[in-house]
C-alpha positions in Angstrom: 103.4 87.4 90.1 105.0 85.0 92.6 103.7 84.8 96.1 105.3 83.4 99.3 104.1 82.8 102.8 105.3 85.5 105.1 107.3 84.7 108.2 104.6 85.7 110.7 103.0 84.7 113.9 99.8 86.4 112.8 96.6 84.3 113.4 95.6 84.4 109.8 98.3 83.3 107.3 98.6 85.6 104.3 100.2 85.1 101.0 102.2 88.2 100.1 103.6 89.2 96.8 107.3 88.3 96.7 108.6 91.9 97.1 106.8 92.3 100.4 108.2 89.0 101.7 111.8 90.4 101.2 110.9 93.8 102.4 109.4 92.3 105.6 112.8 90.9 106.4 114.4 94.4 106.0 112.0 96.5 108.0 112.7 94.6 111.2 116.4 95.5 111.1 118.1 98.7 112.1 120.9 100.7 110.6 120.7 99.5 107.0 122.8 101.7 104.7 121.5 102.3 101.2 124.9 102.4 99.6 125.8 99.0 101.0 122.7 97.2 99.7 122.4 95.2 96.6 120.6 97.1 93.8 117.5 95.0 94.3 117.3 95.5 98.0 117.9 99.2 97.7 115.0 99.5 95.3 112.8 97.6 97.8 114.0 99.7 100.8 113.3 102.9 98.9 109.8 101.8 98.0 108.4 102.6 101.5 109.6 106.2 101.8 108.7 106.7 98.1 105.1 105.9 98.9 104.9 108.8 101.4 104.7 111.2 98.5 101.1 111.1 97.2 100.8 110.3 93.6 99.1 112.7 91.2 100.5 116.2 91.8 103.9 117.9 92.2 105.1 118.6 95.8 107.5 121.3 96.9 110.9 120.4 98.2 109.8 121.4 101.7 106.8 119.1 101.5 108.9 116.3 100.2 111.5 116.8 103.0 108.8 116.7 105.7 107.3 113.5 104.2 110.7 111.9 104.2 111.5 112.9 107.7 108.2 111.4 108.8 109.0 108.2 106.9 112.4 107.9 108.5 110.8 108.2 111.9 108.3 105.4 111.1 108.2 102.9 108.3 111.7 103.6 107.0 113.3 103.7 110.5 115.3 100.7 109.5 117.4 102.9 107.2 120.5 104.7 108.3 120.3 107.8 106.2 118.9 111.4 106.3 116.1 112.9 104.2 118.5 114.6 101.8 120.3 111.4 100.8 117.0 109.6 100.7 115.5 112.1 98.4 118.5 111.8 96.0 118.2 108.1 95.9 114.5 108.2 95.2 115.0 110.5 92.2 118.1 108.6 91.0 116.3 105.2 91.0 113.1 106.5 89.4 110.7 106.2 92.4 110.3 110.0 92.3 110.7 112.6 89.5 112.1 116.0 90.0 111.4 119.1 87.9 114.3 120.7 86.0 114.8 123.3 88.7 114.9 120.9 91.6 111.9 122.6 93.3 109.1 120.1 92.7 108.9 116.3 93.3 106.3 113.8 92.1 105.7 110.1 92.4 104.8 108.8 88.9 101.9 106.4 88.5 102.8 102.7 88.3 102.7 102.5 84.5 105.3 105.3 84.2 107.7 103.8 86.7 110.8 102.0 85.4 110.1 98.4 84.8 112.3 97.3 87.6 110.0 99.1 90.1 106.6 98.1 88.9 106.2 94.7 90.7 107.1 96.4 94.0 104.7 99.2 93.3 101.9 96.7 92.6 102.7 94.9 95.8 102.7 98.1 97.8 99.3 99.0 96.3 97.8 96.0 98.1 98.7 97.3 101.6 98.9 100.6 103.5 102.8 100.7 103.5 103.3 102.6 106.8 100.9 100.5 108.8 102.1 97.3 107.1 105.8 98.1 108.0 104.8 98.8 111.6 102.9 95.5 111.8 105.9 93.6 110.6 108.1 95.2 113.3 105.4 94.4 115.9 105.2 90.8 114.9 109.0 90.4 114.8 109.3 92.0 118.3 106.6 89.8 119.7 108.3 86.7 118.4 111.6 87.9 119.9 110.0 88.4 123.3 108.5 84.9 123.1 111.9 83.3 122.2 113.6 85.2 125.0 111.0 84.1 127.5 111.4 80.4 126.4 115.1 80.7 126.7 114.9 82.3 130.2 112.6 79.5 131.3 114.9 76.9 130.0 117.9 78.6 131.6 116.2 78.7 135.0 115.2 75.0 134.9 117.6 72.8 137.0 119.8 70.5 134.9 118.1 67.3 134.2 114.6 68.7 134.8 112.0 67.6 132.4 111.1 70.1 129.7 107.5 70.8 128.8 106.2 69.1 125.6 106.6 72.4 123.7 110.3 72.5 124.5 111.3 69.1 123.4 113.7 69.0 120.4 111.1 67.5 118.1 108.7 70.3 118.8 111.1 73.2 118.3 109.3 76.4 117.1 
């Protein structure tokens, strides 16, 4: 399993599994549409709402819908979709299984997932997905605020005024 260093301002650097590195770049965005993603990105994006359904037992359609609505309000807020489309994608891609009558949904255990989903499932098993996604958004927003503050300070400085050592071109962040 390949690992990469996450783009983070967190105090302790962490080496994440590769699927989480890519997913971390997605969760900080807004309005991503599943139908316009590459197949690989779509599978990654679907992994977060898929994890809302606890493994090990079938769930009613109503339970599945409530879990998906909660996911779209939290860790999957970066997606521009509704719970019905999301549920269909989860079944079509293999993240979830549906009974023959369309009344019960289950998340299969990792060994029963399609091979294309297993690395992502193993990566998600190393974190608590909802909290992880929220942490990525918080880190991203903090970095944005910091960049905006530096830009505002630089814009307010009179032309020709000396920049602080942190703002010199050789020390760009």
